[in-house]
DRENVO-974577 format. One record per residue (C-alpha): residue number from 1; residue in one letter; x, y, z. Coordinates in Angstrom, 3 decimals. Example, Ala and Ser with C-alpha at 12.3 -4.5 7.8 and 13.67 -1.06 7.14 Angstrom:
REM residues 2
R  seq  type         u         v         w
R    1     A    12.300    -4.500     7.800
R    2     S    13.670    -1.060     7.140
//
This chain:
REM residues 172
R  seq  type         u         v         w
R    1     M     0.000     0.000     0.000
R    2     N     1.172     3.518    -0.728
R    3     A     2.807     5.031     2.386
R    4     R     0.758     8.223     2.203
R    5     I    -2.540     6.331     1.945
R    6     E    -1.529     4.107     4.846
R    7     C    -0.715     7.206     6.908
R    8     L    -4.121     8.689     6.120
R    9     I    -5.844     5.489     7.239
R   10     L    -3.842     5.462    10.494
R   11     E    -4.679     9.139    11.130
R   12     L    -8.392     8.322    10.783
R   13     R    -8.071     5.307    13.093
R   14     D    -6.308     7.379    15.740
R   15     R    -8.920    10.154    15.588
R   16     L   -11.993     7.919    15.469
R   17     G   -10.715     5.111    17.700
R   18     I   -11.913     2.434    15.265
R   19     P   -11.164    -0.421    15.807
R   20     F    -9.128     0.790    18.805
R   21     K    -7.548     3.894    20.296
R   22     P    -3.748     3.613    20.741
R   23     E    -3.828     5.380    24.136
R   24     K    -6.297     2.812    25.509
R   25     E    -4.136    -0.052    24.269
R   26     L    -1.025     1.453    25.866
R   27     A    -2.885     1.903    29.169
R   28     K    -3.008    -1.910    29.378
R   29     L     0.795    -2.041    29.598
R   30     D     2.992    -1.487    32.602
R   31     I     4.774     1.565    31.189
R   32     Q     6.734     3.536    33.788
R   33     K     8.297     6.997    33.853
R   34     G    11.935     6.855    32.796
R   35     Q    11.669     3.699    30.679
R   36     I    13.277     3.282    27.283
R   37     I    10.846     2.122    24.604
R   38     L    11.335     1.034    20.996
R   39     D     8.340     1.415    18.699
R   40     F     9.417    -0.936    15.905
R   41     G     7.436    -0.019    12.781
R   42     C     6.175     3.222    14.301
R   43     G     4.242     4.414    11.267
R   44     I     2.915     7.921    11.908
R   45     G     3.569     7.730    15.654
R   46     S     0.201     6.369    16.806
R   47     F     1.921     4.612    19.712
R   48     A     5.270     6.443    19.826
R   49     L     3.767     9.813    20.748
R   50     P     1.472     8.680    23.574
R   51     V     4.152     6.378    25.007
R   52     A     6.628     9.302    24.933
R   53     R     4.212    11.210    27.171
R   54     M     3.921     8.152    29.442
R   55     V     7.694     7.714    29.980
R   56     G     8.174    11.433    30.545
R   57     E    11.245    13.606    30.149
R   58     K    13.561    11.067    31.804
R   59     G    12.374     8.303    29.466
R   60     K    13.140     7.811    25.807
R   61     V    11.288     6.476    22.785
R   62     Y    12.997     5.218    19.670
R   63     A    10.547     5.384    16.759
R   64     L    11.772     3.112    13.960
R   65     D    10.239     2.804    10.514
R   66     K    11.420     2.025     6.987
R   67     Q     9.264     4.747     5.403
R   68     P    10.871     8.228     5.273
R   69     F     7.395     9.801     5.107
R   70     A     6.420     8.095     8.394
R   71     I     9.626     9.221    10.125
R   72     K     8.994    12.776     8.927
R   73     K     5.452    12.673    10.384
R   74     V     6.692    11.427    13.766
R   75     K     9.332    14.174    13.918
R   76     E     6.794    16.860    13.009
R   77     K     4.198    15.654    15.513
R   78     G     6.777    15.230    18.274
R   79     Q     8.105    18.754    17.757
R   80     K     4.582    20.172    17.649
R   81     E     3.804    18.513    20.996
R   82     G     7.161    19.502    22.506
R   83     L     8.243    15.884    22.991
R   84     D    12.027    15.966    23.171
R   85     N    12.311    12.332    24.231
R   86     I    11.618    10.793    20.802
R   87     E    14.461     9.760    18.541
R   88     T    13.563     8.546    15.070
R   89     V    15.390     5.722    13.308
R   90     L    15.003     5.192     9.556
R   91     S    15.623     1.484     9.004
R   92     D    14.004    -1.666     7.752
R   93     G    15.236    -3.710    10.701
R   94     D    18.732    -2.961    11.991
R   95     T    18.260    -0.649    14.961
R   96     G    21.877     0.265    15.669
R   97     L    20.973     0.346    19.372
R   98     P    23.115    -1.235    22.117
R   99     D    22.463    -4.710    23.542
R  100     R    19.962    -4.887    26.425
R  101     S    19.139    -1.173    26.144
R  102     I    15.339    -1.386    25.791
R  103     D    12.683    -1.901    28.473
R  104     V     9.698    -2.458    26.169
R  105     V     9.467    -3.121    22.435
R  106     L     6.174    -2.147    20.835
R  107     F     5.786    -4.488    17.873
R  108     Y     2.297    -3.584    16.695
R  109     G     0.946    -4.454    13.265
R  110     V     4.323    -4.733    11.576
R  111     L     5.084    -8.477    11.714
R  112     P     3.015    -9.327     8.586
R  113     E     5.156    -6.896     6.565
R  114     I     8.510    -8.300     7.663
R  115     E    10.063   -10.770     5.252
R  116     D    12.664   -12.266     7.629
R  117     K    10.601   -12.517    10.796
R  118     E    13.174   -14.590    12.671
R  119     A    15.959   -12.048    12.051
R  120     A    13.730    -9.209    13.274
R  121     L    12.767   -11.126    16.416
R  122     K    16.439   -11.929    17.087
R  123     E    17.337    -8.238    16.797
R  124     L    14.564    -7.278    19.229
R  125     H    15.651   -10.022    21.638
R  126     R    19.195    -8.622    21.579
R  127     L    17.862    -5.204    22.562
R  128     L    15.627    -6.225    25.469
R  129     N    17.030    -5.926    28.948
R  130     P    16.503    -9.009    31.157
R  131     N    13.377    -7.497    32.773
R  132     G    12.017    -6.107    29.507
R  133     Y     9.324    -7.459    27.235
R  134     L     8.127    -7.549    23.663
R  135     S     4.555    -6.344    23.258
R  136     S     2.694    -7.385    20.128
R  137     R    -0.892    -6.960    19.029
R  138     Y    -2.805    -9.419    16.893
R  139     C    -5.416    -8.257    14.396
R  140     F    -7.131    -9.201    11.157
R  141     R    -3.748    -9.170     9.359
R  142     M    -2.168   -11.598    11.821
R  143     K    -4.377   -13.828    13.940
R  144     K    -3.409   -14.739    17.505
R  145     Q    -2.370   -18.343    16.828
R  146     R    -0.124   -17.385    13.917
R  147     L     1.500   -14.598    15.943
R  148     L     2.124   -16.984    18.850
R  149     R     3.534   -19.655    16.535
R  150     I     5.952   -17.227    14.835
R  151     V     7.252   -15.596    18.024
R  152     E     7.541   -18.782    20.066
R  153     S     9.111   -20.772    17.192
R  154     T    12.284   -18.708    17.567
R  155     G    12.850   -20.147    21.040
R  156     L    13.752   -16.639    22.190
R  157     Y    10.511   -15.653    23.939
R  158     S     7.856   -16.978    26.280
R  159     L     4.345   -15.594    26.504
R  160     R     4.048   -13.660    29.773
R  161     E     0.481   -12.437    29.492
R  162     Q    -2.400   -11.474    27.285
R  163     K    -4.271    -8.207    27.722
R  164     G    -7.082    -8.011    25.194
R  165     H    -5.458    -8.277    21.763
R  166     I    -2.030    -7.554    23.223
R  167     L     0.411   -10.399    23.814
R  168     N     3.443    -9.636    25.966
R  169     F     6.487   -11.864    25.623
R  170     V     9.531   -12.045    27.885
R  171     P    12.981   -12.942    26.604
R  172     R    14.276   -16.400    27.461
//
């Protein structure tokens, strides 16, 4: 799908809250002030911006996406809201971040688009600190059982909990 059309669809979803509102989904997580979050496949910042407010000035959010247009939107929105704790990363997978540097990885809606799913999950595993977790959300594009099968087949994660459509995995 064209990146600009996809961004328009996400903007409408965020405004209308159909089928969900990102802020309500994030409220289900145990996000704390000062945490370091990676929004892998951030799109237009639907989750990156609200989570940046949640972690506060002492926290940090890395917003990674492969689409330059999406990265531009996140930067613009973050500046408009005065969020200085967001750092954008233009990449299709390699984060360039240090080992065990992330508390929570938001991995929402991007898994169906990733060709080498195992490589991406290995990279995210490398980033998670021992008490961190990978948070993924299943939807019409990736049903729960398929998401579970893909993530658990790597042998790198165990399912910690389910909160609605959100599945949180801890690193093994």
